N, C-alpha and C positions, 0 to 999 in steps of 0.2 A: 202459250209457251209452256213446255213441260218444265217441271221444277228442276230436273237435272240440268237442263239447258241454262236455267237461271244461274245455278252454281258455276257452270262453265264460263258464262259470260262475265261474271264478276271475279272469276279466278280464285274462288275459295272452295275448300273441301266441303263435303256434305255434312260433316260434323262441326262446321264453323258456327260460332256463337253469333247472336244478333249484332253484337258490337263489332265482331270481325267483318260481318257483312256490311255494316254501315261504313267502316273505314275503307273497305274496297270500293264501295259505291261512290263515296266522296272523291276518292282518288281518280276513278275513271270519269266521273262527271266533270271534274276540272280538266281532264285530258281531252275529252271529246266535246266540250261545251261549244255550241255554234258561235258564240261571241269570240272564242279563242281560235276557232278554225274556220274563219269566214271564207277562205279559199279552198276549203275541202268539203264538198257537198256530202261526201260519205260520212263525215264526222257527225252530221245531224242524225243520220240513221243509227249510227253506233250509240250516240247519246240517248236516243229514244229507246233503243233496246236495253241499254244499261238501266235506264229509269224503270222500264217495265219489269225487268228481272228483279230489281231491288224491291219494287212494290209487291210483286208476287211473293217473294221470300218473306217480306215483312208481314204481309197479310197471313201467310201460312203460320207464322209465329203467333199471330193474334187469333187464329181460328180455334184457339182453346176457349173462345168465348162461350160456346155452348156448354163445354165441360165445366167452366167456372160457374155459369148460371145454375147448372145441375147441382153442383156441390153446395152453393149458397142456399138452395131450397131444401137440401137434405134428403138423401135417399135412405129409408129405414128398412131394415130387413130383420124380422123377428127370429130369435134363436129357437131351435127345436127344444121341446120340453124334455128334460132328462127322464130316463126311465126310473120308475119308483123302485126303491130297494125292497127286496123280498123280506117279509117279516121273519124275525128269528124263530127258529124251530126249537121248542122246549124238549129236553130229553125225556123219554118215556119213564113212567113211574116204575114199571116192572123191569126186571132184568132182561126179559125177553125183548130182543131188538124189534122195533116196529118200523115198518116201511115209512119213509118220509112222504108226506102228501105232495102230489105234483102241483106246482104253482105255475099257472100260466100268466106270464107277464106280457101285457100288450103295450107296445110303445107307439104313441101317436106323435106325429110331427105336425106342427101347426105352421102352415105357410101363409104368410100374409104380406107378400111382396107388394109394395106400393110404388108405382111409377109416378114420380112427382110431375113429370111433364104432361102425360096424358090425363092425370087427375086435375091439372090446372089448365083450363082452356086458354086463359089469357097468356100464360107463359108459353104454351105450345104455339099460339098464334104469333107471338113476338119472335120466337126462334125461327119459325117457318119464314116469316117476312125478312128477317136478317139474312137467312140463307139465300133467299131470293135476290136480295140486294147484292150479295157477294157474287152470285151467279151472273147477274146482269152486268156487273162491273167487269167480270172476266170476259164476257161476250162483247164488251165495249158498247152496251146499250145504255149510255149514260143518261139520256133524257128520261127513259122509262125508270131507271134506277132512282133518279131524283124525285120523280112523282111518287114512287113507292116509299122512299125514306121520309119525304115530307109528310105523307099521310101517317106514317108511323109516329112522327114527332107530335102530331096532333092527338093520336090515340094514347101514346105512352110519353107524355111530357116529362122532362127532367130525368129521363132514364139514361145512365151513362153510356150503355152500349149503343143506344139509338143516336145519341148526340155524337158519339165517335164516328159512326158510319155515315151520318149525315154530312159531317165535315169532310170525311174522306171522299165521299161521292162528289161534293162540290169541287174538291181539289183535283180529282181525276178528270172531271169534265173540263176544268180550266186548262189542264195540261193539253188536252185534245184541241181546245180552242186556240191555244198558242201555236201548236203545230200547224193549224189551218190558217194562221194569220189573223184570227178574229180577236185582236188584242183588247178592244174595249169590253167585249162580252167576257173575255177571260178575266179581266181585272175585276168585274162585278162578282164573279163566282169565287175568285180568290179572297175577296173581302168577306164574302158570305162564309167561306170556310174558316176564316180567321175569327169572326165573331161567333160562330156556332160552337167552336170548341177551343176557347182561348187558353185553357189550362193544359192543353196537349203541347208540350214544349217542342217535341220533335216535329209535329205537323206545323206548328207556328214557324219554326225555322225554315222549313221547306216552302211554305206559303210566302213568307217575306222574301226569300230568295227569288221566287218566281215573280213576285211583284216588281222587284228591282230589274229583273230580266225584261219584263213587259215595258217598263219605263224606258229602258235602253233601246228596245226595238221601236217603240213609238217615236223616240227622238230621231231615230235614223230614217223613219218613213216620212 
């Protein structure tokens, strides 16, 4: 789904803040929620599209991850060496004017640009793997994304970015399972998302809401 389509679905302008997007999403989610529109099959599709649009815009807001990591590691750029000042010329002793000697000033610029990502293999690997996880989620290849992000959690334990995307991946997969009616498996991955990143209040709210929805659907079945 193109990002412009996401803004259109949520009914917000392209310059809307993340808070505006959240408000619009919650309003539409309540309007098209399948539990509220049981006699309207089209509402389920609208609800799914609204969910997908919100997640894409929310992820786009968080895709400053690479920039944040780049800034934390510090990019240094050396300043050019200023040109030396020419030595003062003493006046000639005689009254006869003497030609000033020609002074050749050579200015050298020292370039020592350091790329913190390429100079740090571990950081480059982490960023590449995070980008791969995001691409897999956009392609709805959730099983592969889970395998990649769980491998990252073993290689980079206690890393905030990895923890965040691991929980997001579990939640995305659980949403797909709910749509396919696999409620027991969806409940397992919702609990995984909850325990993986419990400090993420926004994600916790969404996961708990989906757990309540699963319970309602299980009671009806």
